[in-house]
C-alpha positions as CSV (number, residue, x, y, z in Angstrom):
1,M,11.7,-5.8,29.1
2,S,14.4,-3.7,30.7
3,F,18.1,-4.4,30.6
4,I,20.1,-4.3,33.8
5,G,22.2,-1.5,32.4
6,S,19.3,0.7,31.4
7,P,18.6,3.8,33.6
8,A,14.9,2.7,33.9
9,Y,15.9,-0.6,35.4
10,R,18.2,1.0,37.9
11,T,15.7,3.6,39.1
12,G,12.6,1.4,38.9
13,Q,10.9,3.8,36.4
14,R,8.1,2.5,34.3
15,I,9.0,2.2,30.6
16,D,6.3,3.3,28.2
17,R,6.7,2.0,24.7
18,P,5.1,3.8,21.8
19,R,1.9,2.2,20.7
20,P,2.1,0.5,17.4
21,R,0.3,2.6,14.7
22,P,-1.9,0.8,12.2
23,G,-0.7,0.5,8.7
24,L,-2.3,2.3,5.8
25,D,-5.7,1.2,4.4
26,V,-5.3,0.5,0.6
27,S,-8.3,-0.3,-1.5
28,L,-8.0,-1.7,-5.0
29,T,-11.1,-2.6,-7.1
30,T,-11.5,-3.3,-10.8
31,Q,-14.1,-2.9,-13.5
32,E,-13.3,-5.5,-16.1
33,Q,-14.6,-4.4,-19.5
34,A,-13.4,-5.6,-22.8
35,P,-10.8,-5.0,-24.1
36,H,-9.2,-3.6,-20.9
37,A,-9.7,-3.2,-17.2
38,T,-10.0,-0.1,-15.0
39,L,-8.6,0.0,-11.5
40,D,-9.8,2.3,-8.7
41,L,-7.2,2.9,-6.0
42,A,-7.8,4.6,-2.6
43,V,-5.4,5.2,0.3
44,R,-6.5,6.2,3.8
45,G,-4.4,6.9,6.8
46,G,-0.8,7.7,7.0
47,T,1.3,10.8,7.3
48,A,1.9,12.8,4.1
49,P,3.6,12.5,1.8
50,V,2.4,9.1,0.9
51,R,3.9,7.1,-2.0
52,L,1.8,4.7,-4.0
53,H,3.2,2.0,-6.3
54,L,1.2,-0.2,-8.7
55,Y,2.6,-3.6,-9.8
56,V,1.2,-5.7,-12.6
57,D,2.5,-9.3,-12.8
58,G,5.3,-8.4,-10.4
59,E,6.6,-5.5,-12.5
60,L,6.3,-1.8,-11.5
61,A,3.7,-0.3,-13.7
62,E,3.2,3.2,-12.1
63,S,4.2,5.3,-9.1
64,W,2.7,8.4,-7.6
65,A,4.6,10.6,-5.1
66,P,2.9,12.2,-3.4
67,A,-0.1,9.9,-4.0
68,P,-3.6,11.2,-4.3
69,E,-6.2,9.8,-1.9
70,R,-8.1,8.3,-4.9
71,C,-7.1,7.6,-8.5
72,R,-8.2,5.6,-11.5
73,F,-5.8,3.7,-13.7
74,E,-6.6,2.0,-17.0
75,L,-4.8,-1.2,-17.9
76,R,-4.9,-0.8,-21.7
77,T,-1.7,-2.6,-22.6
78,L,-2.3,-6.0,-21.0
79,E,-2.6,-9.1,-23.1
80,A,-5.7,-11.3,-22.8
81,G,-5.6,-13.5,-19.7
82,R,-5.3,-13.2,-15.9
83,H,-2.9,-10.7,-14.3
84,A,-1.9,-10.2,-10.7
85,V,-2.2,-6.5,-9.7
86,T,-0.8,-5.1,-6.4
87,A,-1.0,-1.6,-4.9
88,R,1.4,-0.7,-2.1
89,A,1.4,2.6,-0.2
90,I,4.2,3.9,2.1
91,D,3.9,7.0,4.2
92,R,6.5,9.4,5.6
93,D,6.9,7.4,8.8
94,G,7.5,4.1,6.9
95,R,4.1,2.6,7.6
96,W,2.6,0.8,4.7
97,G,-0.4,-1.0,3.4
98,G,-1.3,-3.0,0.3
99,A,-3.9,-4.7,-1.6
100,S,-3.9,-7.3,-4.4
101,L,-6.3,-8.8,-6.9
102,V,-6.4,-10.8,-10.1
103,V,-7.7,-9.0,-13.2
104,A,-9.1,-11.1,-16.2
105,V,-8.6,-9.3,-19.5
106,A,-10.9,-10.5,-22.3
107,S,-9.5,-11.1,-25.8
């Protein structure tokens, strides 16, 4: 949509908007083994540097900047029970992606 005061509207020029770029692809998987769980994180896409943040039960547990494409993180300090885990990646251009899962830690 052009506004009447814009040069493109006055001259009849076509306005090309930049195509939206897809967000980052974040993969988060777990291997639940007593007495702790191991997370495998992977980030694809994005413009370096990419920052990666890991949240456990809503609290920031770890950050990487710049983030590796793949990493493994052991959840050794969690109490027994179910815990929400979220990974969020943000690239240089502000594009982001995320993944979440629930981890069950045995007692």
